[in-house]
C-alpha positions in Angstrom: 4.2 0.6 11.0 1.3 -1.9 11.9 -2.3 -0.1 12.4 -4.4 -2.0 14.5 -8.2 -0.8 15.4 -10.0 -2.6 18.4 -13.8 -2.8 18.3 -15.3 -3.8 21.4 -18.6 -4.4 22.4 -21.0 -2.1 25.1 -23.3 -4.7 26.4 -24.9 -1.9 28.4 -27.1 -1.1 25.1 -28.1 -4.4 24.3 -28.4 -6.0 28.4 -32.5 -7.0 27.6 -31.2 -9.0 24.6 -28.2 -10.7 26.6 -30.7 -11.5 28.8 -32.4 -14.1 27.5 -28.9 -16.1 26.6 -27.6 -18.3 28.9 -24.3 -17.4 30.3 -22.1 -19.8 28.2 -24.2 -18.6 24.9 -22.8 -15.1 25.6 -19.1 -15.1 24.6 -19.7 -17.2 21.9 -22.3 -14.4 20.1 -20.3 -11.5 21.3 -17.1 -13.6 19.2 -19.4 -14.0 16.1 -20.9 -10.5 16.3 -17.3 -8.8 16.8 -16.3 -10.7 13.8 -18.8 -9.9 11.2 -18.3 -5.9 12.3 -14.8 -6.5 11.9 -14.6 -7.7 8.6 -17.7 -4.8 8.0 -14.7 -2.5 8.6 -12.1 -4.1 6.4 -14.6 -4.4 3.6 -15.3 -0.2 4.2 -11.9 0.8 3.8 -11.4 -1.4 1.1 -14.4 0.7 -0.2 -13.5 3.9 0.6 -9.6 3.0 -0.9 -12.1 2.3 -4.2 -13.3 6.0 -4.4 -10.2 8.2 -3.6 -7.9 6.3 -5.6 -7.4 5.4 -9.1 -7.8 2.4 -9.8 -5.7 0.9 -6.9 -4.1 -2.1 -7.9 -5.1 -5.2 -5.8 -1.9 -5.1 -3.2 -3.1 -2.4 -1.8 -6.3 -3.2 -1.5 -5.5 -6.0 0.3 -3.7 -4.0 2.9 -5.8 -5.0 5.7 -6.8 -7.9 7.4 -8.4 -9.0 10.3 -7.6 -10.6 13.6 -10.7 -12.3 15.2 -12.4 -12.3 18.0 -13.2 -15.6 20.0 -14.9 -16.5 23.2 -12.4 -16.3 25.3 -11.0 -13.1 23.7 -13.5 -10.4 23.1 -11.9 -8.2 20.6 -11.5 -8.0 17.0 -9.0 -5.9 15.1 -8.7 -4.6 12.0 -5.2 -4.6 11.4 -2.5 -3.4 8.8 -0.5 -5.9 6.8 3.1 -5.3 8.1 5.1 -7.3 6.1 5.4 -7.8 2.6 8.0 -10.7 0.8 10.1 -9.4 -1.7 8.6 -5.8 -1.2 7.2 -2.8 0.5 4.1 -3.4 3.0 0.9 -1.6 2.2 0.8 0.5 4.8 4.3 1.8 4.5 3.0 4.0 1.4 -1.0 4.2 3.2 0.2 6.2 6.1 0.6 9.8 4.8 -3.3 8.6 3.1 -4.4 7.5 6.3 -2.9 10.3 8.5 -1.6 13.1 6.0 1.6 14.8 6.0 5.1 13.6 4.0 6.2 10.0 2.7 9.3 7.9 3.4 12.1 7.3 1.0 11.0 5.0 -1.5 13.5 2.3 -1.7 14.6 2.7 -5.3 14.5 6.9 -4.1 17.4 5.7 -1.4 19.6 3.6 -4.1 19.2 6.8 -6.1 20.6 8.9 -4.1 23.8 8.4 -5.2 22.8 10.2 -8.5 20.0 12.3 -8.1 21.2 13.8 -4.9 19.2 12.8 -2.3 16.1 13.7 -4.1 13.0 12.0 -4.6 11.2 11.2 -7.9 8.2 10.8 -10.1 7.5 9.1 -13.3 8.0 11.1 -16.3 5.8 11.0 -19.8 8.1 7.9 -20.9 7.8 6.0 -17.9 5.7 2.5 -19.4 2.9 2.2 -16.7 1.1 -0.9 -15.6 -2.9 -0.9 -15.9 -2.8 0.5 -12.2 -1.0 3.9 -13.3 2.3 2.9 -11.7 5.7 2.7 -13.0 6.4 -0.7 -13.7 8.7 -1.7 -10.6 10.8 -4.2 -13.2 11.3 -0.6 -15.4 12.9 0.6 -11.8 15.2 -2.5 -11.6 16.2 -2.2 -15.2 17.1 1.4 -14.5 19.4 0.4 -11.1 20.8 -2.3 -13.5 22.0 -0.3 -16.1 23.3 2.4 -13.4 24.8 -0.4 -11.1 23.1 0.8 -8.5 21.3 -2.2 -7.3 22.6 -3.7 -3.8 23.5 -7.3 -5.9 27.0 -6.3 -7.8 25.7 -9.2 -10.0 23.0 -8.0 -11.3 24.2 -4.8 -12.4 25.2 -4.1 -16.2 27.9 -6.0 -17.1 30.7 -4.9 -20.5 29.0 -7.6 -22.2 25.4 -6.5 -22.0 26.8 -2.8 -22.7 28.9 -4.4 -25.8 24.9 -6.1 -27.3 22.9 -2.5 -27.2 25.9 -1.1 -28.9 25.8 -3.3 -31.6 21.9 -3.0 -31.8 22.2 0.8 -31.6 20.7 1.2 -28.7 23.6 3.2 -26.7 22.5 6.7 -25.1 26.0 8.7 -26.4 29.0 8.2 -23.8 27.1 6.2 -21.7 26.8 2.1 -20.8 23.7 1.6 -21.2 20.4 3.3 -23.0 19.9 5.3 -20.1 21.7 8.5 -18.7 20.8 11.1 -16.5 19.9 14.9 -17.5 20.9 17.7 -15.7 20.0 21.3 -15.4 22.0 23.4 -17.5 22.7 26.5 -14.9 23.6 24.5 -11.5 24.4 20.8 -13.0 21.5 19.5 -10.7 20.3 15.8 -12.1 16.7 16.8 -13.3 15.9 13.3 -13.8 16.6 9.8 -15.7 16.4 9.6 -19.5 16.2 6.6 -22.0 17.5 6.8 -25.7 15.1 5.4 -28.2 16.3 6.3 -31.1 18.2 8.4 -33.4 18.1 12.0 -32.0 15.1 10.7 -29.8 14.9 10.8 -25.6 12.2 10.3 -23.1 12.3 11.3 -19.6 11.6 8.2 -17.6 12.1 9.5 -14.0 11.7 13.7 -13.0 13.7 14.4 -10.0 12.1 16.3 -7.5 13.7 17.8 -4.1 11.0 18.7 -2.2 9.5 15.6 -0.3 5.8 14.7 -1.3 3.4 15.1 1.3 -0.3 14.2 1.2 -3.8 15.3 2.6 -5.3 12.9 4.5 -8.2 10.8 2.3 -8.0 7.6 4.0 -8.9 8.2 7.8 -8.9 4.2 8.7 -9.4 4.4 12.1 -12.7 6.8 11.4 -14.0 4.3 8.8 -13.6 1.6 11.7 -15.3 3.3 14.0 -18.2 4.6 12.1 -18.7 0.9 10.7 -18.4 0.0 14.2 -20.8 2.0 15.4 -23.4 1.6 12.6 -23.0 -2.3 12.5 -22.3 -3.3 16.0 -26.1 -3.3 17.6 -28.0 -4.7 14.3 -25.5 -7.4 13.9 -24.9 -8.5 17.6 -29.2 -8.4 18.2 -29.1 -10.8 14.9 -26.3 -13.2 16.0 -28.6 -13.6 19.5 -31.4 -14.1 18.0 -30.4 -16.9 15.2 -28.6 -18.5 19.0 -32.6 -18.1 20.1 -34.5 -19.9 17.2 -31.9 -22.3 17.5 -32.3 -23.6 20.9 -36.3 -23.4 20.4 -35.6 -26.2 17.8 -33.3 -28.0 19.7 
């Protein structure tokens, strides 16, 4: 999903200022003003993220970019990044925060469907978290590998690894690795993924939940961009015009 918020300028409100410019100056001044407002809008979205999210990581904060206006194309855009090499674009998981509603399944949730029964997951108390409060990607990869769920079969656990874990006393009882699936006693439904961490001690790394996570819209990006444009454009455009006129006097 790509989000573009177009920023236009209505010259009727600034006709007096524009009359002071030559016809050749108008496209240049307008493009400069639009781009400044677009970057202000992007910054406003970033600032709102810091307010509504708990310690967002840099990847999320940089989920939008500016497609600048030019004198020949007087349209500036604040656009979402729709591509992330080796990962998930921020807009994919920011969508529910922007519009509200349920989120799509994560790649790891899709990979775990065979053992989770198509459920979603949330971090358990034993999940290793990074400084942004997110479960470490390496932990998810390790779980998928240990449970032989990676798409690349060569990356899944081998008998050699199982033997090595066994010699170290790190195997969960009856399992090929330290990870195992916990099930509910009544109906046998997968409850989550636990990890054996020592004699008589296991921790929950992932909890499974059948309920699709739903979010309230707390990052209304289109509204933020529009409000920034209405607030800043007249001032920024007037400043750009004054700069051109000052340079004209100097020359």
